[in-house]
C-alpha positions in Angstrom: 7.8 -21.2 -45.9 10.1 -24.0 -47.3 9.5 -27.5 -47.3 12.9 -28.1 -46.6 13.9 -29.5 -43.4 15.8 -28.2 -41.2 19.3 -30.3 -40.3 18.4 -32.5 -37.3 19.6 -31.8 -34.0 23.2 -32.9 -33.1 23.7 -35.9 -31.2 26.8 -35.7 -28.5 28.8 -38.8 -26.8 27.4 -39.1 -23.6 28.6 -42.6 -22.3 28.8 -46.3 -22.7 27.1 -48.6 -20.8 28.0 -52.4 -20.5 25.1 -54.2 -18.1 25.3 -57.8 -17.1 22.2 -59.6 -17.8 20.0 -62.2 -16.7 18.5 -64.8 -19.1 14.9 -63.8 -20.4 11.9 -64.8 -18.2 8.9 -65.4 -20.3 5.4 -65.0 -19.2 3.4 -66.5 -21.8 2.1 -65.3 -25.1 -0.8 -62.5 -24.5 -3.0 -61.1 -27.0 0.1 -58.6 -27.7 3.2 -60.5 -28.1 5.1 -62.7 -25.7 5.6 -60.9 -22.9 8.8 -61.3 -21.0 11.7 -59.9 -18.6 15.0 -59.6 -18.0 16.4 -58.9 -14.7 19.6 -56.4 -15.2 22.4 -57.1 -12.9 25.1 -54.5 -12.7 27.4 -53.2 -14.8 29.9 -50.3 -15.8 28.4 -46.3 -16.8 31.8 -44.6 -18.5 31.9 -41.8 -21.4 32.8 -37.9 -20.9 29.3 -37.0 -19.0 28.1 -39.7 -17.4 30.2 -42.3 -15.0 29.1 -44.8 -12.5 27.5 -48.3 -12.1 24.2 -49.9 -12.9 22.8 -50.9 -9.8 21.5 -54.7 -9.2 17.4 -55.3 -9.6 16.9 -53.2 -13.0 14.0 -54.9 -15.8 14.1 -54.8 -19.3 10.5 -55.5 -19.9 10.1 -56.8 -23.4 7.3 -57.4 -25.8 8.3 -60.0 -28.6 6.0 -59.3 -31.5 4.5 -61.8 -34.1 6.8 -59.7 -37.0 9.9 -60.3 -34.9 10.1 -57.2 -33.4 11.3 -57.0 -29.5 9.8 -53.8 -27.6 11.9 -52.7 -25.0 11.1 -51.1 -21.9 14.2 -50.9 -19.2 14.0 -48.9 -16.1 17.3 -48.9 -13.5 19.1 -46.6 -11.5 22.6 -45.7 -12.1 24.7 -44.8 -9.0 27.5 -42.2 -10.1 31.4 -42.0 -9.1 30.1 -39.1 -6.5 27.5 -41.5 -4.9 24.5 -39.9 -6.9 21.4 -42.0 -8.1 20.0 -41.1 -11.4 16.8 -43.0 -12.8 16.9 -44.1 -16.2 14.0 -44.8 -18.2 14.9 -46.4 -21.4 11.9 -47.3 -24.7 12.4 -48.6 -28.3 13.0 -51.2 -30.4 15.6 -54.2 -31.2 15.3 -56.5 -34.5 17.6 -58.0 -37.0 17.9 -60.7 -39.6 16.7 -64.2 -38.9 20.6 -65.1 -39.1 21.4 -62.4 -36.5 18.3 -63.7 -34.2 19.9 -67.1 -34.2 23.6 -66.0 -33.6 21.9 -64.4 -30.0 19.7 -67.1 -29.3 23.2 -69.4 -29.3 24.6 -67.0 -27.1 26.9 -65.2 -29.9 27.8 -61.6 -29.5 26.1 -59.0 -32.4 28.2 -56.4 -33.4 26.0 -53.0 -33.0 25.3 -52.1 -36.2 24.4 -56.2 -37.2 20.9 -55.1 -35.7 18.5 -52.0 -35.0 18.6 -51.8 -31.3 17.6 -47.9 -30.5 16.2 -46.8 -27.9 14.9 -43.0 -26.3 16.4 -42.6 -23.1 15.3 -40.1 -19.8 16.6 -39.5 -16.8 15.4 -38.4 -13.0 17.5 -37.4 -10.0 17.4 -35.2 -7.4 21.4 -34.8 -7.1 22.1 -31.2 -7.2 25.3 -31.7 -9.7 23.5 -33.8 -11.7 19.9 -31.8 -12.5 20.6 -30.7 -15.6 19.7 -34.7 -16.8 16.0 -34.0 -15.6 16.0 -32.1 -19.1 17.7 -34.2 -21.3 16.8 -37.0 -23.8 19.6 -39.5 -25.2 19.6 -42.0 -28.2 21.2 -45.4 -27.0 22.4 -47.4 -30.0 23.2 -50.5 -28.6 24.4 -54.5 -29.5 23.5 -57.5 -27.8 25.6 -60.8 -26.3 24.8 -63.3 -24.2 24.8 -61.8 -20.9 25.7 -58.4 -21.6 23.9 -55.4 -23.5 26.3 -52.9 -24.6 24.5 -49.4 -25.0 26.3 -45.9 -26.6 24.1 -43.0 -24.9 24.4 -40.0 -27.2 22.6 -36.8 -25.8 20.1 -34.8 -28.5 21.0 -31.5 -28.0 
């Protein structure tokens, strides 16, 4: 048995999401950190494997930890161009240098590679044409603007 790791599974470009977001709403300090949420207002999904719109009404629940890391748990729905509804659950982490976080606080856009913004994405749907998504995990790499989140999703093979 070799101690070498096998090559990682390939990542296949799946879709890009541009999601409009409302302002952060804080519930205050809890023992685990500041609990907050961000209402998702809608947006566009476009790419080689998935196209549609973000349905209004999703929420990004967050915990701002004492070390400056934001734990993300977003839950929303994509309405595909053919009318199917796909549930999306996206959990991960976002953090950056003090300078980058200050840019965000001022409402300035921050490039994708300027901070760590990664989530693991799962899908759920009853639509026959989209059943394959029930068996897929995706990796999202994100960028944040004042009122917009941009995510590039890659299907993990």
